[in-house]
N, C-alpha and C positions, 0 to 999 in steps of 0.2 A: 551501584550498577556498573558492571564491567563492559568495556568496549574493546574491540580489536579490529584492526584494518587488515583486510585480505586482498590479494590480487587474484581475481578469478578469471583465468584465461586472458590476462592483460587488462581486465576491468577492475579498477580499485573499488572496493566496497567496504562499508563500515558495518560490522556486526555488533549491534548495541541493543540492550534491553532483553528481558527474559523471553518475550514472545519470539523474537527473531533467533535468539540463542536456542530455544526449543526446536524451532524449525530446522536449524542447522544440525542439531543432533539427529533429527529424523533423516535429513539429507545424508549424513555420514553412514547411517545404518542401511539406507536403501541403495546407496551408490554402488555398492559392491555386487548387487544383483543385476540381472538384465531385465527386470520388471519394467513395464511401461509406467510412466509417472505422469499424472495430470495435475497441473498447478493452477489453482483457482484464485481469483482476486480481481479487484477493480483495476482499471487502467492506471498505470503509474505506481503500483504498490511495490514493484521490485521482483516480478515473476521471472524476468530474465536472469537476475542475480542468482535466484534459486536454481534455475536450469543450468547455469554455468557451473555452479558449485557441484551439482550432481555429476556433471561430466568430469570436472577436475578431480573429484574424489573417487572416480570409478577406475576400473582396470583398463578402460579404453582411452585414458587421458593422454597417451603418447601420440595419439592421432589428432588431426585438426578438428576444431569445433565447426559444425555445419548447422546453419539455422535458416529459417525462412519465416517472414511475417506474411501469413496467408492473406490477410486483409489488404496488404500493400500491392497486390497484383490483381489485374482484371481476371475474371473467371477463366477466360480462354487461354491465359498464360500460365495459370497455376499448374496444369498438367505437364506442360513442357518443362517447367522449372523443376518439378518433382521427379519426373520420369525421363526427361531428355527427349531427343529426337535424332533421327538419321538424316543424312543429306537428302534433299529433295522431298522431305516430308510435307513441306508447304512452301509457298512462295517466299523466297528470301532465305530459306534454309540451305545455304551454300556449302555447309559442312556439318558433320555430326556434332552433337553436343550431349555429353553425359548429364543426367539429371542429378539432383541432390541426393537421391537414394544411392546412386552409384558412388558419388563422392563420399558419402558417409558409410560406405561398406566397412564393417568392422569397428565402427565408432558410434557416436550419438548424433541423432538428428533432432533438432528442436523445432517443433511446429508451433509457432507463436500465433495466437488468436485462431486456433483450430475450429472454433465454433462458427467461423465465417465460411467454411468450406461448403460449396454447393453440393446437392445430392449426388450428382454423377461422380464427383471426385471422392465423396465419402465411400461409395461402393468400391472404387478402385483402391483407395487407401486401405480399406478393411481387408481386401484380398491380399495385398502385399504384406500387411501386418500379420496375416495368417500364414505367411511363408510361401505363397503362390508366386512363381516366377511371372514376370511381366514383360511387355514389349515397350521399347521406346516408341514414340510417335513415328509412324512410317517405317519402323524397324521390322526385320525378318527373323530375328533370333531372340529367344527369351533370356531374361537377366534375372538372376537370383542374388539377393543381398542379405547380409547379416547386419541389421541396424537396430540399435536400442533407441526407442522413441520416448522423448519427453515432450509433452504438449502443454499449452496453456490457453486459458480463455478468461475473458471478463464476463462471459455470459453464464446464466444458469442453464446448463445443458439438460437437466431434467425437465425444465420448462420447455426448452426447445424440442425435446423428444415428444412431449405432450402436444405441442403445436405442429408436429410433423415436419420440423425443420432440421432435425438431427436424428441420425439412426441410433437406436438403442443398442444394437450389437456393436457398433463402432465405439460408442461411449464406454461400454463394458470392456472392450479391448484396450482402450486407452487408460482406463481407470483401475489398473492393478493396484496402484498406490496413489492416494490423493493427498495433496499438500495444499492447505488453504492459507493464504497470506492475508491477514486482516488489514483493513485500511489504516492509514496513518492516524486518523482521529481516534482509533482504538489502541494506539501505541504511542501515546503522548510522551512517554518517558524517552522516546527516541528522537523527538523533534529537535531539541537543542544540540545533542551530540551530532546529529546529522547536519543541522544547519552550520555548525562550526566546522564539520568535515568538508562540506561544500565550499564554505568561505575560505578555509585555509588552502584548499586546492587552488583557488584563484590567487590568494595573497595571504601567506602565513602571518603577516604582520597585522592583519585586520582583526577586529573583535566586535562583539555585539554588546550593546549596553544592556543593563538589567531590565530596563523598560522594554527594549526591543525583544529580549528573550521572553518576557512575560506575554507580549503580544503574539509572538510566534507560537507560544505554548497554547494559547487560548483559541487560536484560529482552527477551523474545522478541516482545512486542507482537502477540498473535493478532488483536486488533481494529484493528491498523494505526494510521493517522493519527487516526482517529476516537477510538480508545481513548486515544492519547497526549494529544489535546486535552482529553478529559474528565478524565483524571487531573490534568493540569497546572492546568486551570481549577478543579477541586475543591480542590486544594492551595492555590491562590491565594485562594480564598474563605475557607478555614478557618484559614490561617496567622495568627499573632499578630505575627510579626516581619517584617523586611525580607528575610530569607533563608529559603528553604524547605530544611529539612534532611532527611536520609534517613529520620529517624524519622517524618516527616509523610507519607511515601509509603505507598501501600497495601501490605499484608503480602506479597502475591504478588511485588511488585517488590523489596521488601527481601529476601525469601527468595532470589530469583534472584541478587541481588548476593552473598549469602553463598555460594551454590553456586559462582558464578564465582570467588570468592576461594579457595575450597577447591580448585577445579580448577587454578588457577594455582599454588597451594602444592604440589599433587601433582606438577605438571609440573616445578617447580623442584627438588623432592626427587628426582624421577626423573633429571633432568639431573645433579644433584650426585652421585647414586649412580653413574651411568654414568661420570662423570669419575674418581671414586675407584677404580672397578673398573679403568679403563684404566691409571691410574697404578700401581696395585698389580700389574697385569700386566707393565708395563714394568720394575718393580723386582723382579720375581720373587716378589711377596708380602711384601717387606720393608717393615714398617710405618714404621720410622723414616725410611728413605729416601723413602718415599712421602709422609710428612708434610712432609718438607723441600721436596719438589717442589711440593706443594700449598700451602705457605706457612702450615701450621697446626701445632699441637703434636701430639705423638704421643698425648697423652691425648684431645684433641679427635677425632682420627682413630679411636681405639678406641671412643669414645662413639658416633660416627656409625655405625661398622661394627656395633656392638651393636644400634643402632636399626634398621638395615637388615637385620639378621639375616644378614650376609654370612658365607659359609663359608670365606673365605680363612684359611689357617693360616700364621702368620709362620714364615719359615725361620730367622730370627735373633731373639734376645730383643730386646724393646723397652727399650733402655737410654738 
């Protein structure tokens, strides 16, 4: 599995694993166009990394990166942030302020968590995306911009459309190209490279023990990359040694490792019992012959059968 580190508009990112490598190949193909891109995935999976890569690989990359997390602003402020306002537009507007669409003219605007937009803003956004000039708040002259839109959401927008919370026409306008980023639990081959990447960014001399790596690998990571980064960074700050052991990991991660070990043990026991049952079937239930075929002693076979509570009754004495 190959890995490479990239700096995406100043943000260091590790490209590791076949899933992410495939997404990056899509990014490179799409970046040269002006098509709107919708990035889907759970919170913390790395949607902003993909958006930054789209801008960096595009012909608009000579201009600054402009982004807004729609969910981070109250509804009444989103409009002024996106479209700006003129002096005197409202109480406290002592001077004019250009909106993010103006600042992103000729470049890329990243709308993070676009699924949180209220219906009124969805209408205005759709109009601007269709090329219709708009007014700043309190403005008297129309503004027209050339902006490439990249949007992301952790919501299922199709479900939001069915619920009447998101406009279908806006969805189709944003969804020229769709990129879905799977959760980290479906990209387990990336867990250890990413953990070491975050760890070495804090302190290159630190490492993870084999047991700690196994625990990290088996955890489900509901918070995705953001949670992994926070866990590794916290361990790096608190450790007294050069190697982070499993005992230094949070209890939930240690617990998941124990559960995984128990599951492996159960699976191995089930496979062993299945093999013994098959050999006993071949020998007609003869324990001594079965033990010879299995390469174990008759006493060991009897002990295992007792443990499995097997109902086989020997046809011959075990001598």
